[in-house]
C-alpha positions in Angstrom: 31.0 -39.9 -30.0 32.9 -36.7 -31.5 32.1 -37.8 -35.0 28.4 -38.5 -34.1 27.8 -35.0 -32.6 29.9 -33.3 -35.4 27.8 -34.9 -38.1 24.5 -34.4 -36.3 24.1 -30.7 -35.4 20.6 -31.3 -34.1 21.9 -33.5 -31.3 24.6 -30.9 -30.4 21.8 -28.2 -30.4 19.6 -30.3 -28.2 22.4 -31.0 -25.8 23.2 -27.3 -25.7 19.6 -26.1 -25.3 19.2 -28.7 -22.6 22.2 -27.3 -20.6 20.9 -23.8 -21.1 17.4 -24.6 -20.1 18.5 -26.5 -17.0 20.7 -23.6 -16.0 18.2 -20.9 -16.5 15.5 -22.7 -14.5 17.9 -23.5 -11.8 19.3 -19.9 -11.5 16.1 -18.4 -9.7 16.1 -21.3 -7.2 19.8 -21.0 -6.4 19.9 -19.5 -2.9 22.1 -16.6 -2.3 24.1 -16.4 1.0 27.2 -14.9 2.5 28.9 -18.1 3.4 28.1 -21.8 2.8 26.2 -23.8 5.3 28.5 -25.3 7.8 27.2 -28.0 10.0 27.4 -27.3 13.7 30.2 -29.2 15.6 30.0 -27.5 19.0 27.8 -27.7 22.2 27.7 -24.9 24.6 27.0 -25.3 28.4 26.1 -22.3 30.4 26.2 -22.7 34.2 25.3 -19.7 36.5 26.9 -19.3 39.9 25.3 -16.0 41.4 27.8 -14.0 43.5 30.9 -16.0 42.4 34.2 -14.5 41.3 35.8 -15.9 38.2 38.4 -17.9 40.4 35.5 -19.4 42.2 33.7 -20.2 39.0 36.9 -21.9 37.6 37.4 -24.0 40.7 33.7 -24.9 41.4 32.3 -25.4 37.9 35.0 -25.5 35.1 37.2 -28.1 36.5 34.2 -30.4 37.2 32.6 -29.8 33.7 35.8 -30.4 31.9 36.4 -33.7 33.8 33.0 -34.9 33.2 32.8 -34.1 29.5 36.3 -35.5 28.8 34.9 -39.0 28.7 32.4 -38.4 26.0 33.0 -40.2 22.7 34.0 -38.2 19.8 35.2 -35.1 21.8 37.9 -33.1 20.0 38.4 -30.4 22.6 36.6 -28.7 25.5 37.2 -25.1 26.7 35.8 -23.2 29.6 35.4 -19.5 30.1 35.2 -18.5 33.8 33.4 -15.2 34.3 31.7 -13.4 37.2 28.5 -15.4 38.1 28.7 -17.8 35.1 30.8 -20.4 33.4 30.7 -20.9 29.6 31.9 -24.2 28.4 32.2 -25.3 24.8 32.7 -28.9 23.7 33.8 -29.5 20.1 33.4 -32.9 18.5 35.5 -34.6 16.0 34.4 -34.2 12.3 32.1 -36.9 11.1 30.5 -37.5 14.5 26.8 -37.5 14.7 25.8 -34.1 16.4 22.6 -35.5 18.1 24.5 -38.3 19.6 27.3 -36.1 20.8 24.8 -33.5 22.2 23.0 -36.2 24.2 26.2 -37.6 25.6 27.3 -34.2 26.7 23.9 -33.5 28.3 23.9 -36.9 30.1 27.4 -36.2 31.6 26.5 -32.6 32.8 23.3 -33.8 34.3 25.1 -36.5 36.2 27.5 -34.0 38.0 26.6 -33.9 41.8 29.5 -31.9 43.2 28.3 -28.4 42.3 27.8 -25.9 45.2 24.2 -25.4 46.3 23.9 -21.9 44.6 24.8 -23.3 41.3 21.8 -23.1 38.9 20.8 -25.8 36.4 23.0 -25.8 33.3 21.7 -24.6 30.0 23.0 -26.9 27.1 22.5 -25.9 23.5 24.0 -26.7 20.1 26.0 -23.8 18.7 24.7 -23.4 15.2 25.8 -20.6 12.9 23.4 -17.7 12.9 22.9 -16.4 9.4 22.6 -12.6 10.1 21.2 -10.6 7.3 21.0 -7.0 8.6 20.6 -4.9 11.8 18.3 -1.9 12.3 19.2 0.7 14.8 16.3 2.5 16.6 17.1 5.8 18.3 15.0 8.5 19.9 14.4 10.9 22.8 12.9 8.5 25.1 13.9 6.4 28.2 15.6 3.1 27.7 12.5 1.2 28.9 10.4 3.1 26.4 12.9 2.5 23.7 12.9 -1.2 24.3 9.1 -1.3 24.5 9.0 0.5 21.1 11.6 -1.9 19.6 9.3 -4.9 20.8 6.4 -3.3 18.9 8.6 -2.9 15.8 9.8 -6.5 16.2 6.3 -7.8 16.4 5.3 -6.0 13.2 8.5 -7.3 11.4 7.7 -10.9 12.2 4.3 -10.6 10.6 6.2 -10.7 7.4 6.7 -14.4 6.5 9.9 -13.5 4.6 11.6 -12.4 8.0 12.2 -15.5 10.2 14.0 -14.3 13.3 14.4 -10.9 15.0 16.4 -10.3 18.1 16.6 -7.1 20.2 20.2 -6.2 21.3 21.3 -3.4 23.6 19.4 -4.2 26.7 19.7 -6.7 29.5 16.8 -8.4 31.2 14.5 -6.2 33.1 13.7 -6.7 36.8 11.7 -4.8 39.5 13.6 -2.6 41.9 12.2 -1.8 45.3 13.8 1.0 47.3 12.8 1.9 50.9 14.2 5.0 52.8 15.8 4.2 56.2 13.4 6.6 57.9 10.4 4.5 56.7 11.9 1.3 58.1 12.5 2.9 61.5 9.0 4.6 61.5 7.2 1.2 61.1 9.8 -0.9 63.0 10.4 -3.2 60.0 13.4 -4.5 58.3 14.3 -5.4 54.7 14.1 -9.0 55.6 10.5 -8.5 56.7 9.7 -6.9 53.3 11.3 -9.7 51.5 9.4 -12.3 53.5 6.1 -10.5 52.9 6.6 -10.4 49.2 7.7 -14.0 49.0 4.6 -15.0 50.9 2.1 -13.0 48.9 3.8 -13.0 45.3 3.9 -16.6 44.2 2.5 -19.1 41.7 2.1 -22.7 43.0 -0.1 -25.8 42.5 -2.8 -26.3 45.2 -3.7 -29.9 44.4 -6.5 -31.5 42.5 -10.3 -31.4 43.2 -12.1 -34.6 42.4 -15.7 -34.1 41.2 -18.2 -36.3 39.5 -17.7 -34.7 36.2 -13.8 -35.0 36.5 -10.7 -33.8 38.2 -10.1 -30.1 38.5 -6.5 -28.9 39.0 -6.4 -26.2 41.5 -3.5 -23.6 41.3 -2.8 -20.4 43.2 -1.7 -17.6 40.8 -0.8 -14.5 42.7 2.8 -13.6 41.5 3.2 -9.8 41.2 4.9 -9.1 37.8 4.3 -5.3 37.4 4.9 -2.1 39.3 1.2 -1.7 39.9 0.7 -5.2 41.3 3.7 -4.8 43.7 2.4 -1.3 44.7 -0.9 -2.9 45.9 0.8 -5.6 48.0 0.0 -5.1 51.7 3.1 -5.2 53.9 1.6 -3.9 57.2 -1.9 -4.3 58.7 -3.0 -3.1 62.1 -5.6 -4.6 64.5 -7.9 -1.8 63.8 -8.0 -2.6 60.1 -5.4 -0.2 58.8 -3.2 -1.3 56.0 0.0 0.0 54.6 0.7 -1.0 51.0 4.2 -1.4 49.6 3.6 1.4 47.1 3.1 3.9 49.9 6.3 3.4 51.6 8.7 2.3 48.7 9.7 3.6 45.3 9.1 0.7 42.8 10.6 1.0 39.3 11.5 -1.3 36.4 15.2 -1.4 35.7 17.8 -3.3 33.7 19.8 -5.9 35.5 23.1 -4.8 33.9 23.4 -1.1 33.1 26.7 -1.7 31.1 24.8 -3.7 28.5 23.8 -0.9 26.1 24.5 0.2 22.5 25.2 3.7 21.3 24.5 4.6 17.7 25.8 8.0 16.5 26.1 9.0 20.2 22.5 8.1 21.1 21.1 5.1 23.0 19.8 2.7 20.6 17.9 -0.6 20.3 19.4 -2.9 17.8 17.2 -5.3 15.9 19.3 -8.2 14.6 17.5 -9.9 11.6 18.6 -13.4 10.7 17.2 -16.0 8.3 16.8 -19.7 8.1 19.1 -21.8 6.1 16.7 -22.3 3.1 16.0 -18.6 2.8 17.7 -16.3 0.1 19.7 -13.4 1.8 18.9 -10.8 -0.8 15.1 -11.6 -0.8 15.2 -11.2 3.0 17.0 -7.9 2.7 14.4 -6.6 0.1 11.7 -7.6 2.7 13.6 -5.7 5.4 13.8 -2.5 3.4 10.2 -2.7 2.6 9.2 -3.0 6.2 11.6 -0.4 7.2 10.1 2.2 4.8 6.6 1.4 6.4 8.0 1.7 9.9 9.6 5.1 9.1 6.3 6.3 7.8 4.4 5.4 11.1 7.2 6.2 13.6 6.6 9.0 16.1 8.4 12.3 15.8 12.0 12.0 16.9 12.3 8.3 16.2 14.8 7.2 13.7 15.3 3.8 12.1 18.4 3.1 10.2 20.2 0.1 8.8 23.4 -0.2 10.9 24.6 -3.5 9.3 23.9 -5.1 5.8 25.9 -8.2 5.2 24.3 -8.7 1.7 26.4 -5.8 0.3 29.3 -8.2 -0.2 27.0 -10.8 -2.0 25.8 -8.0 -4.3 29.4 -7.0 -5.0 30.5 -10.5 -5.9 27.5 -11.0 -8.1 28.3 -7.7 -9.9 31.9 -8.7 -10.3 30.9 -12.1 -11.7 28.5 -10.6 -14.2 30.9 -7.9 -15.3 33.8 -10.4 -15.7 31.6 -12.7 -17.6 30.4 -9.9 -20.0 34.1 -8.7 -20.4 35.2 -12.2 -21.0 32.6 -12.8 -23.8 33.5 -9.5 -25.6 37.3 -10.0 -25.4 37.0 -13.6 -26.7 34.6 -12.6 -29.5 36.6 -9.6 -30.6 39.9 -11.8 -30.5 38.4 -14.7 -32.4 36.7 -12.2 -34.9 40.1 -10.6 -35.8 41.2 -14.0 -37.2 38.0 -15.8 -38.1 34.6 -15.3 -39.3 31.6 -13.9 -37.4 29.8 -17.1 -37.0 33.0 -18.9 -36.1 33.7 -16.4 -33.2 30.1 -16.5 -32.1 30.1 -20.3 -31.4 33.5 -20.2 -29.7 32.2 -17.5 -27.4 29.0 -19.3 -26.5 31.1 -21.8 -24.6 31.2 -19.3 -21.6 27.5 -18.9 -20.9 26.8 -22.6 -21.6 29.6 -23.7 -19.2 28.5 -21.3 -16.5 24.7 -22.2 -16.8 25.7 -25.9 -16.7 27.7 -25.2 -13.5 24.8 -23.4 -11.9 22.6 -26.5 -12.6 25.2 -28.8 -11.0 25.4 -26.4 -8.0 21.6 -26.7 -7.7 21.5 -30.4 -7.8 24.3 -30.7 -5.1 22.5 -28.3 -3.0 25.0 -25.5 -3.1 24.3 -21.8 -2.7 25.6 -18.7 -4.4 28.0 -17.5 -1.7 31.5 -16.1 -1.2 33.2 -19.3 -1.8 31.2 -20.6 -4.8 31.4 -17.2 -6.5 35.2 -17.4 -6.1 35.1 -20.7 -7.8 33.0 -19.3 -10.8 35.2 -16.3 -11.1 38.4 -18.4 -11.3 36.6 -20.7 -13.9 35.8 -17.7 -16.1 39.5 -17.3 -16.7 40.2 -20.9 -17.4 37.2 -22.5 -19.2 37.6 -20.5 -22.5 41.3 -21.8 -23.1 39.9 -25.2 -24.2 37.5 -23.7 -26.6 40.1 -21.5 -28.1 42.8 -24.2 -28.6 40.2 -26.5 -30.2 38.7 -24.0 -32.6 42.1 -22.7 -33.7 43.3 -26.3 -34.4 40.0 -27.0 -36.4 40.7 -23.9 -38.4 44.3 -25.1 -39.1 43.0 -28.3 -40.4 40.5 -26.6 -42.6 43.4 -24.5 -44.2 45.2 -27.7 -45.0 42.4 -28.5 -47.5 40.1 -30.8 -45.5 36.5 -30.5 -45.6 34.7 -28.9 -42.6 33.5 -32.2 -41.1 36.9 -33.9 -41.2 38.6 -30.7 -40.0 36.3 -30.6 -37.0 36.7 -34.2 -36.1 40.5 -34.3 -36.6 41.1 -31.0 -35.0 39.3 -32.1 -31.8 41.1 -35.5 -31.6 44.4 -34.1 -32.1 44.3 -31.7 -29.3 42.1 -33.9 -26.9 45.2 -35.5 -25.0 46.5 -32.0 -24.3 43.2 -30.5 -23.2 42.4 -33.5 -20.9 46.0 -33.2 -19.5 45.4 -29.6 -18.7 42.1 -30.4 -17.0 43.6 -33.2 -14.8 46.6 -31.0 -13.9 44.1 -28.3 -12.7 42.1 -30.9 -10.8 45.2 -32.3 -9.0 46.2 -28.7 -8.0 42.9 -27.5 -6.6 41.3 -31.0 -5.7 43.2 -31.4 -2.4 41.4 -28.3 -1.1 38.3 -30.4 -1.0 39.8 -32.7 1.6 40.9 -30.2 4.2 39.6 -30.9 7.6 38.2 -28.5 10.3 36.2 -25.3 9.8 38.6 -24.0 7.2 38.1 -27.1 5.1 34.4 -26.9 5.5 34.5 -23.4 3.8 37.2 -23.7 1.2 36.0 -27.2 -0.3 33.4 -25.5 -2.3 36.0 -23.5 -4.4 37.6 -26.7 -6.1 34.0 -28.3 -6.4 32.5 -25.5 -8.3 35.7 -25.0 -10.4 35.8 -28.6 -11.5 32.0 -28.8 -12.2 32.5 -25.8 -14.5 35.5 -27.2 -16.2 33.8 -30.6 -16.8 30.8 -28.8 -18.4 33.3 -26.8 -20.5 34.9 -30.0 -21.7 31.4 -31.4 -22.7 30.8 -28.2 -24.7 34.1 -28.1 -26.4 34.3 -31.7 -27.4 30.7 -32.4 -28.4 28.9 -29.1 -29.0 31.6 -26.8 -30.4 32.7 -29.1 -33.3 29.2 -29.4 -34.6 28.7 -25.7 -34.7 32.2 -25.0 -36.1 31.5 -27.7 -38.8 28.3 -25.7 -39.9 30.1 -22.3 -39.6 33.0 -23.4 -41.6 30.9 -24.4 -44.5 30.2 -20.8 -44.8 33.7 -19.8 -43.9 34.8 -18.7 -47.4 31.6 -17.2 -48.3 31.8 -14.5 -45.7 34.0 -11.6 -46.8 36.7 -10.3 -44.5 36.6 -6.5 -43.8 39.6 -4.3 -44.6 40.3 -3.9 -40.9 40.6 -7.7 -40.4 42.9 -8.0 -43.3 45.2 -5.3 -42.3 45.2 -6.7 -38.7 46.1 -10.2 -39.9 48.8 -8.8 -42.2 50.4 -6.8 -39.3 50.2 -9.9 -37.0 51.9 -12.1 -39.6 54.7 -9.6 -40.0 55.2 -9.4 -36.2 55.2 -13.2 -36.1 57.7 -13.7 -38.9 60.0 -10.8 -37.9 60.1 -11.3 -34.2 58.7 -14.6 -32.7 59.8 -17.1 -35.4 63.6 -15.9 -35.2 63.4 -16.0 -31.4 62.0 -19.4 -31.3 64.6 -20.6 -33.8 67.4 -19.3 -31.5 66.0 -21.0 -28.5 65.7 -24.3 -30.2 69.2 -24.0 -31.5 70.7 -23.2 -28.1 68.7 -25.6 -25.7 71.5 -25.3 -23.1 71.0 -21.6 -22.7 67.3 -21.9 -22.6 67.3 -24.6 -19.9 69.9 -22.7 -18.0 67.7 -19.5 -18.0 64.8 -21.5 -16.9 66.7 -23.2 -14.1 68.0 -19.7 -12.9 64.4 -18.5 -12.7 63.4 -21.4 -10.6 66.3 -21.0 -8.3 65.7 -17.3 -7.9 62.0 -17.9 -7.2 62.8 -20.6 -4.7 65.3 -18.4 -2.9 62.8 -15.7 -2.2 61.3 -17.6 0.7 64.3 -18.6 2.8 65.7 -15.2 2.1 62.6 -13.5 3.7 61.7 -11.6 0.5 58.5 -13.5 -0.2 56.7 -14.0 3.3 54.2 -16.6 4.2 50.7 -15.5 5.4 47.7 -17.7 5.9 45.4 -15.0 4.6 46.1 -11.7 2.8 45.4 -8.3 4.4 42.2 -7.1 3.0 40.9 -3.7 3.2 37.7 -3.3 5.4 35.2 -0.6 5.9 34.9 -1.4 9.7 37.1 -0.2 12.5 36.8 -2.2 15.7 38.3 -1.2 18.9 38.3 -3.5 22.1 39.1 -1.9 25.4 40.0 -4.1 28.4 39.7 -2.6 31.8 40.6 -4.2 35.3 37.8 -6.2 36.7 35.5 -4.1 38.9 36.1 -0.9 37.0 33.1 1.5 37.6 30.7 1.9 34.7 31.2 5.8 34.8 34.9 5.2 34.1 34.3 2.7 31.3 31.8 5.2 29.7 34.4 8.1 30.1 37.0 6.1 28.1 34.6 5.0 25.6 33.6 8.7 25.0 37.2 9.6 24.5 37.6 6.9 21.9 34.5 8.0 20.1 35.6 11.6 20.1 39.0 10.6 18.6 37.2 8.6 15.9 35.0 11.6 15.0 38.0 13.8 14.7 39.6 11.2 12.4 36.5 11.2 10.4 36.4 14.9 10.0 40.0 14.9 8.9 39.7 12.2 6.2 36.2 13.0 5.1 36.3 14.2 1.4 
């Protein structure tokens, strides 16, 4: 095989161009994302218990749910979070279990529970799938919270008209409800109670089926639709009617307003009440393309926004993707330049060019392999490509240097290319298998960590396999052709002086040192053993500490404040404002 490609440069060129074309055509199709797609393994059960304390929720719901779900096949663990008015249970399945089957089994077990108290509402059961958030937009302005949410709803509607934006959620507000307040004096004047008002509203504000009317032309479904859903509709509701025909409407004796159920559920952005639009994507969308669509729509919204309304990007997860792509590009370019210049110092221009071509060919081949396997350009796969850049050029350099050595022994270019590759092939393959045995086990890690880390060895090994194909089949053919012109290309004065200086350094320093090492093997082995012992002693001595993940610098500071249950909202806001003031002081102190 090596002789065939070395003696037929056309076949080598076709193979190289095939890899390049496949890589270039796959590159635009390769989806860019923050993290790889991780299959869902959890099911969430939300059960509401209005008016219950966490202890009551634990006793009435959590224990029953845990006992019921415990018999589901494929269950790894179940955990329940008891809060005021609600219990949130998460059931995690064993890896490899079918999620749909697991979900249906959990749902069947929950629906079969009959021991809940009467006030417990029907459980909501969903699959916990990872939400691929792309960015968040903060909307602030001088308006009421209700008006701010209404404006955010309008912005959300306009954003979703763009097909590139799949999902938009509004954060910073709880559900809205209608609040009816009656003064005590009004109740006394009309001799009514709050229970009377409640009963009147329940009788006159309802939607319900009223049966079926059978006619000659067919059945007609009759339904009473009279539920009052707005302030105006409730205001017109008659609560008192006299024998003389007088009527008192609810709006005449009560103050009716639309309020949020939980006042504590709000977001402040730069000290102002804000509506947060969280924009996420589907798993088959490109994060950077979605971000471009968000920026285009944001510019349009800023142009039509009323005076005093500000729209700003508060979160952008694509910045990390752009940084990794920039690092990959810059490292690739630097690697190309360094390899080319290093090879040019010792060999001809053509010789150096074909050795350097191994880097882009290998990367493009890896991109095609990632596209075939359905991988995306994310944090993990980019790490694999970055590591591969520093490794894949080693094989090409070793092979090319050995081919040049065979040429200097008087062999013709074809025999030098063939013999040079065959001589170092066992060592190059041994190096590849050593790398595969070191990084390969990462692909077999279990759990969520394994689902994320398995892409690093996969991409790294794909890239190295392509580099071996390039080094064994494509590179010898090109070096065979370039070495036929090796003696025709004149060497510059700089190259000659550099090589003379390198040979003097080699002969005066390295060769005598190597000679002393080989003449005293006991001392050499003793020094190496000493280094191994010193390195091994650093861990038990506590000098080299173990840590699962390194401490990385971040551009986000997060503070969580836990207050006793039942703390007033005003007290919580007071403590939060103190924290914000301290952060602003810190910002002014460190701001350049």
